N, CA, C and O atoms as a DFTB+ gen file, in Angstrom:
244 C
 N C O
     1  1       0.839      -1.180       0.000
     2  2       0.000       0.000       0.000
     3  2       0.874       1.229       0.000
     4  3       1.847       1.312       0.750
     5  1       0.536       2.164      -0.823
     6  2       1.245       3.434      -0.848
     7  2       0.475       4.436      -0.006
     8  3      -0.728       4.611      -0.197
     9  1       1.141       5.084       0.908
    10  2       0.495       6.090       1.745
    11  2       1.217       7.414       1.543
    12  3       2.408       7.535       1.829
    13  1       0.502       8.379       1.061
    14  2       1.069       9.710       0.864
    15  2       0.479      10.635       1.910
    16  3      -0.697      10.990       1.844
    17  1       1.296      11.024       2.876
    18  2       0.850      11.959       3.896
    19  2       1.700      13.210       3.768
    20  3       2.926      13.154       3.867
    21  1       1.062      14.300       3.554
    22  2       1.785      15.569       3.490
    23  2       0.934      16.648       4.115
    24  3      -0.287      16.526       4.217
    25  1       1.591      17.691       4.523
    26  2       0.901      18.802       5.157
    27  2       1.020      20.005       4.236
    28  3       2.119      20.442       3.894
    29  1      -0.101      20.517       3.852
    30  2      -0.113      21.711       3.022
    31  2       0.279      22.917       3.867
    32  3       0.046      22.934       5.076
    33  1       0.846      23.875       3.265
    34  2       1.210      25.101       3.957
    35  2       0.052      26.085       3.831
    36  3       0.206      27.176       3.281
    37  1      -1.090      25.693       4.340
    38  2      -2.298      26.499       4.293
    39  2      -2.723      26.842       5.715
    40  3      -2.128      26.357       6.678
    41  1      -3.738      27.667       5.849
    42  2      -4.239      28.020       7.175
    43  2      -4.999      26.868       7.820
    44  3      -4.994      26.736       9.044
    45  1      -5.647      26.040       7.020
    46  2      -6.424      24.938       7.572
    47  2      -6.414      23.772       6.583
    48  3      -6.024      23.928       5.427
    49  1      -6.841      22.627       7.046
    50  2      -6.973      21.467       6.174
    51  2      -8.278      20.750       6.505
    52  3      -8.842      20.934       7.583
    53  1      -8.743      19.947       5.583
    54  2      -9.963      19.172       5.781
    55  2      -9.593      17.779       6.254
    56  3      -8.603      17.207       5.798
    57  1     -10.373      17.238       7.152
    58  2     -10.177      15.882       7.648
    59  2     -11.547      15.245       7.841
    60  3     -12.570      15.930       7.817
    61  1     -11.557      13.950       8.031
    62  2     -12.801      13.210       8.249
    63  2     -12.715      12.470       9.561
    64  3     -11.632      12.071       9.989
    65  1     -13.872      12.283      10.211
    66  2     -13.867      11.631      11.518
    67  2     -13.747      10.112      11.423
    68  3     -13.375       9.469      12.405
    69  1     -14.052       9.525      10.264
    70  2     -13.910       8.076      10.085
    71  2     -13.366       7.795       8.690
    72  3     -13.793       8.409       7.712
    73  1     -12.416       6.859       8.606
    74  2     -11.812       6.483       7.334
    75  2     -11.875       4.969       7.172
    76  3     -12.068       4.233       8.139
    77  1     -11.710       4.523       5.936
    78  2     -11.722       3.097       5.633
    79  2     -10.654       2.831       4.562
    80  3     -10.373       3.694       3.731
    81  1     -10.068       1.638       4.591
    82  2      -9.105       1.236       3.565
    83  2      -9.846       0.409       2.533
    84  3     -10.447      -0.612       2.868
    85  1      -9.809       0.847       1.266
    86  2     -10.482       0.140       0.177
    87  2      -9.474      -0.193      -0.909
    88  3      -8.528       0.556      -1.152
    89  1      -9.694      -1.334      -1.560
    90  2      -8.828      -1.738      -2.660
    91  2      -9.519      -1.416      -3.982
    92  3     -10.652      -1.833      -4.220
    93  1      -8.824      -0.672      -4.834
    94  2      -9.346      -0.278      -6.134
    95  2      -8.285      -0.600      -7.169
    96  3      -7.169      -0.084      -7.103
    97  1      -8.629      -1.452      -8.124
    98  2      -7.695      -1.861      -9.187
    99  2      -6.370      -2.366      -8.626
   100  3      -5.310      -2.046      -9.165
   101  1      -6.416      -3.136      -7.573
   102  2      -5.212      -3.726      -6.999
   103  2      -4.419      -2.805      -6.085
   104  3      -3.418      -3.233      -5.510
   105  1      -4.830      -1.572      -5.937
   106  2      -4.160      -0.617      -5.047
   107  2      -5.062      -0.351      -3.852
   108  3      -6.283      -0.276      -3.991
   109  1      -4.458      -0.209      -2.679
   110  2      -5.238       0.085      -1.477
   111  2      -5.170       1.584      -1.180
   112  3      -4.102       2.194      -1.228
   113  1      -6.333       2.161      -0.872
   114  2      -6.446       3.591      -0.611
   115  2      -7.146       3.830       0.717
   116  3      -7.997       3.043       1.131
   117  1      -6.789       4.905       1.370
   118  2      -7.483       5.336       2.576
   119  2      -8.492       6.389       2.137
   120  3      -8.125       7.440       1.611
   121  1      -9.776       6.088       2.364
   122  2     -10.855       6.961       1.918
   123  2     -11.780       7.276       3.085
   124  3     -11.821       6.528       4.062
   125  1     -12.518       8.369       2.994
   126  2     -13.517       8.646       4.035
   127  2     -14.613       7.588       4.012
   128  3     -15.057       7.171       2.943
   129  1     -15.041       7.163       5.173
   130  2     -16.131       6.206       5.280
   131  2     -17.429       6.884       4.857
   132  3     -17.576       8.094       5.033
   133  1     -18.376       6.122       4.299
   134  2     -19.666       6.707       3.911
   135  2     -20.341       7.262       5.156
   136  3     -20.416       6.588       6.183
   137  1     -20.821       8.471       5.063
   138  2     -21.470       9.117       6.194
   139  2     -20.505       9.801       7.147
   140  3     -20.929      10.356       8.160
   141  1     -19.196       9.770       6.834
   142  2     -18.217      10.425       7.702
   143  2     -18.390      11.936       7.630
   144  3     -18.703      12.483       6.573
   145  1     -18.190      12.589       8.732
   146  2     -18.316      14.046       8.790
   147  2     -16.945      14.678       8.575
   148  3     -15.939      14.228       9.124
   149  1     -16.933      15.727       7.768
   150  2     -15.675      16.446       7.541
   151  2     -15.592      17.637       8.482
   152  3     -16.605      18.179       8.923
   153  1     -14.379      18.021       8.773
   154  2     -14.157      19.187       9.609
   155  2     -12.866      19.855       9.159
   156  3     -12.019      19.229       8.522
   157  1     -12.731      21.096       9.487
   158  2     -11.505      21.825       9.175
   159  2     -10.729      22.039      10.462
   160  3     -11.303      22.211      11.537
   161  1      -9.450      22.023      10.330
   162  2      -8.600      22.258      11.493
   163  2      -7.252      22.767      11.024
   164  3      -6.933      22.713       9.837
   165  1      -6.485      23.248      11.943
   166  2      -5.115      23.636      11.648
   167  2      -4.207      22.538      12.169
   168  3      -4.514      21.886      13.167
   169  1      -3.105      22.341      11.500
   170  2      -2.196      21.263      11.878
   171  2      -1.651      21.469      13.281
   172  3      -1.559      20.520      14.059
   173  1      -1.289      22.703      13.608
   174  2      -0.691      22.962      14.916
   175  2      -1.668      22.752      16.071
   176  3      -1.253      22.413      17.180
   177  1      -2.961      22.950      15.821
   178  2      -3.954      22.754      16.883
   179  2      -4.239      21.289      17.148
   180  3      -4.623      20.926      18.261
   181  1      -4.057      20.433      16.139
   182  2      -4.450      19.024      16.262
   183  2      -3.291      18.073      16.001
   184  3      -3.518      16.951      15.550
   185  1      -2.063      18.484      16.269
   186  2      -0.915      17.633      15.933
   187  2      -0.979      16.298      16.658
   188  3      -0.575      15.282      16.092
   189  1      -1.472      16.267      17.891
   190  2      -1.573      14.999      18.613
   191  2      -2.525      14.048      17.898
   192  3      -2.213      12.869      17.734
   193  1      -3.669      14.544      17.476
   194  2      -4.650      13.703      16.778
   195  2      -4.067      13.181      15.477
   196  3      -4.227      12.003      15.157
   197  1      -3.385      14.049      14.712
   198  2      -2.823      13.627      13.436
   199  2      -1.750      12.561      13.633
   200  3      -1.707      11.587      12.882
   201  1      -0.898      12.726      14.615
   202  2       0.143      11.729      14.862
   203  2      -0.463      10.389      15.261
   204  3      -0.001       9.343      14.806
   205  1      -1.478      10.408      16.094
   206  2      -2.153       9.165      16.492
   207  2      -2.819       8.519      15.282
   208  3      -2.749       7.301      15.118
   209  1      -3.464       9.320      14.432
   210  2      -4.093       8.775      13.227
   211  2      -3.056       8.122      12.315
   212  3      -3.293       7.038      11.781
   213  1      -1.920       8.770      12.136
   214  2      -0.870       8.221      11.270
   215  2      -0.342       6.908      11.845
   216  3      -0.133       5.949      11.102
   217  1      -0.128       6.857      13.147
   218  2       0.339       5.621      13.768
   219  2      -0.691       4.509      13.652
   220  3      -0.329       3.361      13.394
   221  1      -1.961       4.826      13.837
   222  2      -3.016       3.820      13.707
   223  2      -3.129       3.310      12.267
   224  3      -3.373       2.124      12.045
   225  1      -2.955       4.196      11.299
   226  2      -2.960       3.772       9.900
   227  2      -1.805       2.793       9.659
   228  3      -1.979       1.780       8.983
   229  1      -0.651       3.091      10.202
   230  2       0.502       2.197      10.068
   231  2       0.233       0.834      10.680
   232  3       0.642      -0.184      10.120
   233  1      -0.436       0.794      11.803
   234  2      -0.773      -0.493      12.444
   235  2      -1.686      -1.318      11.552
   236  3      -1.489      -2.524      11.408
   237  1      -2.690      -0.673      10.948
   238  2      -3.639      -1.398      10.109
   239  2      -2.972      -1.926       8.836
   240  3      -3.311      -3.002       8.342
   241  1      -2.035      -1.163       8.325
   242  2      -1.352      -1.566       7.082
   243  2      -0.424      -2.710       7.394
   244  3       0.256      -3.214       6.500
């Protein structure tokens, strides 16, 4: 699985409260779950959440 995680140099970014790993044409992707709610946040305000999410994604992979 290829995972591309990058942080834009913007004021805020969009995130989803629930994600799912789906396989499309032999490649696995992390996508928002159906019915997931989106929210905006700044990286510096939620760095703990983002780091935990990245680590949890690594565990699942």
